[in-house]
N, C-alpha and C positions, 0 to 999 in steps of 0.2 A: 789290048792285049788278053794273050791268053793265061787264064789262070787258073788256080784251083778255091772253086767257091765253096764255102759249106754253111747253108740257107737253113741248117738245124744239126743239133749238137746229136750226136749217134755213131752209129760203127762207119766204118771203114767202107762201106756205102750210099753215105752220104757224101762224099766229096767229089764233086762235080766239075769239069772243066767248063769252064765260061765265059763270057768276053767281059772284060772290065777294066775300068777308066784307068789306066796308066800313068804312075806318079808322078812330080815334079819333087827334082831334090830341092830343099831348104838349103839360107845360106851356108852352112856347114855341112851340108851332103852330098854324095856322087849317087848320080842314076848309072847302072848295075844293066848290061844288057847280059842277063843270067841266061851260062851253059848251063850248070849244073848245079845242084842244090843238095845238101844231106837231107834225111829222114832221121828225125830224131825222137825219142821216148816224149818229151815237153812238149811234142805236137800231138803225140795220140791221145795227150792228159788236155791238151787243149780241144780235140776234136771231140773227145766226153765233156764239156762244159767245165773242166777244174782249173782252167790256166790261163786265164783270158787276159790277152793284148792289155798291156800298159795303156794309160791314156795317150792319145796321141800317135800310138803305135797302128801299123796295118793289120789289119782282123784275119789277114789271109795269112796262113802256114806258112812256117818256114824262117828256118832261122841261121841259115850259111848257105852261102852262094860261091860258085865261082866266075868269072866272066869279066868282059870288058867294058870299061868307063865309058858310058857317052855324051854325060851331059853336066856339069858341077856346080855348085852353088857360089855364090860370088865373095864367100870368105874362104873356099877353099883352096890350100896352097901347093899341097905336095901331091894331088891327081891330076893328071890332064885328060886329055882325050884321049883313047886306044890305048889307055893301059891297063894291064891286065892285072886284075885282082880277087883274092879271095873278102868275104867279108863276113863280120860278125853280123844280122840283121836283128833289127827292133819287132820283125815281122815282116811277113810279105814274101817269102824267099822261094814258095811254090808260084813263080809265073814268070812272065816271058822279063820282065821290068822288075829292077827293085830299087830303094833309096837304102842308103846304111850312110851314117856319121862318117866324116873322114877320118878320124881317128881309129871308126873299129876295121879299117879294111886294110889288107898287107897285101905285100907284091907275093904272087905266085912264086912257091921256093923253084928256084932251077932244078929240072930233072922230073918237075911235076906234069902232067896233065891238069884239062880242069878240072875232071870226073874227080882226079885224086883230091885235088886241092879244095874242092867242096868238102870233102871231109874233113878238114881241119880245122874251121873256127868253132865251133859251139861245142866239141871235143875237147880241144886242144885250151881253149880260153880257160874252158872248167877245171882240166886236170891240174894245170898250171897256178889257179888263183884258190884253189884248195888243199892240192897238195904240197905246193909249194911255198907260195904266200902264206895261207892261212893255217897251215900245217908244220911250216917249215923243215921239211923232210929234208936231210943232210948226206953227204956223201958217207959211205959205211954204216950208216942207220939201216932200217929192218920193217920193209914198205909192205903191206896184207893190202891187198886190193879184191874185195869181192866183185862177181860178175867179170872173173877178166878177160872172158872170150867177146865181152860188149864193147863198141867203139871205143866208149872211157876208158875198160879194164886196159884193153889191147894199146893203147894212146900211155897210160900207166904207166904199165909196166914199161916199155921199151923207154921214156923219160928216166924214170927211175932207176932203172939200168945203167941208163950209156951217163948219167950224172954219176954214179957211184952207191946206190944203194944196194942191201940185197932185198930182192922179191918176193912173195907166195903168193897168191892168188889160189881164188877157188872158179870151180866153174863145175858145169853138168854131167860133162861127157868126156870119156878118155879122149876123144878127137879135139874138144874142147879144150883140157887139160897141155894136150902136147902142143897145141898153138901158142898156148901163154907159155908154155917152156922154151917153142924155138924164139921168140920174142926178148927173152931174156928171164925168164921168173927161174928162179932157182930149185923150185918144187909147188906146180899147182895141183891142187886139192881138190878130187870131186866128192863134191859136197853129197852127195847122194849115198857114197862107199864110207867116209872116212869123215873124223871128226877134225876139223880145222885146227881148235883148241891144241888138241893133242897135237896133232901134227907140227904145227909151229912151234910149240913149246920144248916137243923133242929135236928138233931140228936146228934151234936157235938156243939149246941147253938152258933150260927154260927163262931164259932170257923175255921171251914174248917180242911184240910187234912196236916198233916207236911210232908209226903213223900207220892206220887203217884207213880207207876209204871205201865209205858203204853207199850204196843203194838200195839193199835189201830190206834193212830195219827187221820190226817182228820179231821174233825168235833172238836173229843177230845180237839185237843192242848187247843183253845181258851178256853175248859169250864175247862178244868184241870188248867188254869191258875184263872178264878174264883173261884173256890172250894177248890183253895189253900191257907192254912191259912197263914200269916206274917212269914217270913222266911223262907217258906216251899222251898220243894226240889222236882223237876219234873226230871223223867229219863226215857228217851222213849229205849225200846229194838227192837222194831218193829215199823212198819207202816202198816198195814192191808188195811187201809183205806186211804192211800198214806200221802208222808212228805212234798209237798208241798200245802201250806197254807199262808192266808195274815191274820197277827194275828196285834192287838194292846200294843206294846211295855210297854206303859204306866203303867198298872198294874204291869208288873215284876219291875219294877223301884220304886212304892210306896209299895209293899209290900215285898219287897227285897228277891225275888223268886231268887233260882237256876234252869236255865236250863241244863238239862245233859243228854246225849247218852253215849253208846257205843255198841261195837261189841264184842267177846270173841274170837272168831277164831283166828284174826290175832296178840293179845296179847302175849307177850314174855314168854319162858318157865318159867322164873324166877316169873314171876308173874301168872301166873297159877299155882307154886308149892308153893305160897305164898297163895294163894288162898286153896290149897286143904291144908294147916298145920291147915291154921282157919276151916274151916269145919271138920278135925279127932278132934282138940279141942275142939272144942263151940260148933258143928253139930251132930256127930257120938254118943256122950252121949244121946241126946236126943231120935236118933233113935232106941239105942239101949235099952233105956227105954220103947221104945214105946210110945211117946207122938206125934212122927214125923214119917208117912210112907208114902213114894212114892204111887201114887195113878193108879193103874192098870187099863186102858179102854179095852183094848184086845190084845193079843197073835196071831203072823201070826208065820208062819214059810217062812223061806229065798224064797221059791217059790213063798212064795205068797205077796210079797214084793210089787206089783201094786195095793194089795186089801188094805194093810197096809197105802199105802200114800194116796188111793181116802178115806178111814175111817177118816185119821188126816184132808186133806183138807175139810170135809163133816162140822168140826165141831160140827157133832152129838156124841160127848164121854165128859168124864169126867175123867181127869187124862191124864196117856202116852198111849202111844200103841208101843207094843217090836217085835221084831221079835225073833224068838227062832233058834238059829243056829243049 
């Protein structure tokens, strides 16, 4: 099969189209002929040598796909040949074929193309497990999303808005802020021009944010503590500005804050299957009703994978980057 090989870590130019062995599904897995695959920041981190595949997982990059089931393991019960699915993979998505555990596959929501469906799994699994499971965001609460124009950000804004929360977001340009507000953010704050702590505090009558989803880290860690509401929950899912900081923990104690973080890839198949079940029952109806849509910034062919990585790294996009296989 054609797939993207990474013979050595480094820049986007290290990614090469190669002829690699086609995987075979284990007893609890399905084999998917890939139509499209999402490109995500964890792929960039893996390309640079800092996010190795878990034991037993494919070393090929790619954590989410959409396509057709073409083979099933002997223990698979739900899926049959010809089913159209999107899936959270444990690796291997940048290829013509990939295997995925049965429980990490979901039906492609009605009304979505396979390209759009390929933008769902990694992002929606991440947002649901962190914002709604871990941070327990409730209707009527206030969510602050950093990186609001990213794939994660655009997903979090839409889901929180349609599930009854007030949403604030940060982004780096007027265009990105406008996109966040169109998706449901009450106010998007251009972090190059305004202090998000002051803006959110003023807009919420000094209440602050009940939940904060942060992928920036660095100086934002201390500022998140300042803008958090009493009993607030702060969840870090990445550290684009670094993870080593010095902070005063006294406000954490006085405000009864919860600081949390997580990665998705290393979690068990059972946990991922439970997240998939929640998404199908609570989020897929929103997608099929047209209330929530994946935001596609750009599409590339498999041979253009290096350009796809360069665009994602540039930060000059709103939404997701997709490879069409």
